[in-house]
Phi, psi and omega in degrees: 000125179266133179236147174229157176251125178266118188246139167247157181309121176081358184231128174260109183277165179298161179291142179238135179284145177300329178302320177299317182295319180297319179295316180298314181299318180297316180293319181296320181286324181277339184055029180200126184290322182297313181293323177296321179296320177296317180297322184272353181062043174230165178284154180298315179300320180295320180294315179301320180296320180295321179294318178294324176299319179296315180296320177297322183293317185268344171092014176206161182279138178256335187229144167259125188256136171240181182294328186244349184206176174231154179222141181293138168284171177300318178294321179295324179294319178291322181292329184300315182298316180291324178296317177300317181296318179297317179296320179295319178297319179295316178298318180296320180297317179295318180298314180295316181295319180296321179298319178291321183292329185255358184291140174283143176297148180270354178227148175233118183261124185233125174270151180210151172265117193298318184295305184293333186258010186302327183274321186270337186297313179300320179296318181295313180298319180296314180294322180294316181295326177291323182282325183226074185296342181271356178248124181271121176278122179250114182260142185232118179280091183236164174289162177305315181298315181294326178297312181296320177296319181295323177292319182292325182263005172091358178289332178239150174260331183218164175214145172250113192221164161269119186296148177298155182300326179265124182300334181296341178294346180241026186299330182256015186245152167265119185231140176222127178290136179258317181195174177239154176234137178284141182264136178216190178241130180261132182226161175291154183298335180266000180290145178305328178297334190299340181274358182248162182264331181217145183235130176299144183301328180294325178289324177297319182296334181280348182273149172298134188251138174257129184223178175281161180296130185296322182295320183274333186232062181299327181292335177298322181283332170298319179297315179296320180300322179292316182298318185259018185296331184260012180252131181294313181276114181277148182295151179251114180279114184264338178215145175238139179230153182270007177206159179289334177296322177292321178298313182296323177298319179292320178295316180300327179281353178090012182290329181178194179244170178216152173278130183216188183229169187303329184290356179308315182297329179293327184271322190237009176060225183257025180296327176225171181246132179260125184243154176287154175247139176239138348297151186292126179294161176298134179300153175269147177263148174233133184214182180244144190219148175205169174295148176297149181119185184285130176271155173293159176304323179294316180294321177298319180294318178298318179303314180295320178298321178295318179297318180292321178295320179293322181294336182265006179300000000 
């Protein structure tokens, strides 16, 4: 129920419903209660009663009534202009609020892990921009942990991630696997391993290992623990870097080796050599994630674009 206050200088009058004003304006414009009632889809007695309630509320007569018509009083004529303005302001307020409530966001924020998504992210962004040119896709190179935190606190709408080892890490998320990547070991071109096609996991464990920073990428170390779980000699991490580009530079310099995935060549070309590990570790999954619940049309479209890009790998 919408209420307005009709004010005179120094006097605060009782609240009046907008419905009363709409009824009054209709009767004043039609100059006939019967025709106004037809226009408003109400009965004539009900309309007459509402107009009298309005006059009682404000304390003066708005209409002079005859047997066949009504005519505005001088006070009613002055009141009509203000009533129209109030109704227009109310309609404008509802229109503006409804537009804000139903408007699609102009930006879509997506977090991603750069190495696993290096091949599909450009394809996904390109397809999304073609499908929704009025929504700007903003991609954020964040750690898995930061991506999940960002989705939970609303800074991100979607994420492209390697899922955590424990399924409980996604208990409040909608997650869909997009593709898998084979796990291998990356070495410098001059490393003795480089002349071989496959390396036993025990030999990999004996090499100095270059890894991601433990503080920023705890799930990476969960991943390493699984890979080397059946090897007595656990790998020794000699350097930690906050990005794969730093890791590859260290491997290229001969500092050590690193565990990587097939998409490495897409990101870094032939700077290092990726070799198979025997027995072959379980492939890693890469997927798309969002909070459970209804996605915006833009987020749904990005989700679909990511699935199509992954299917065409």
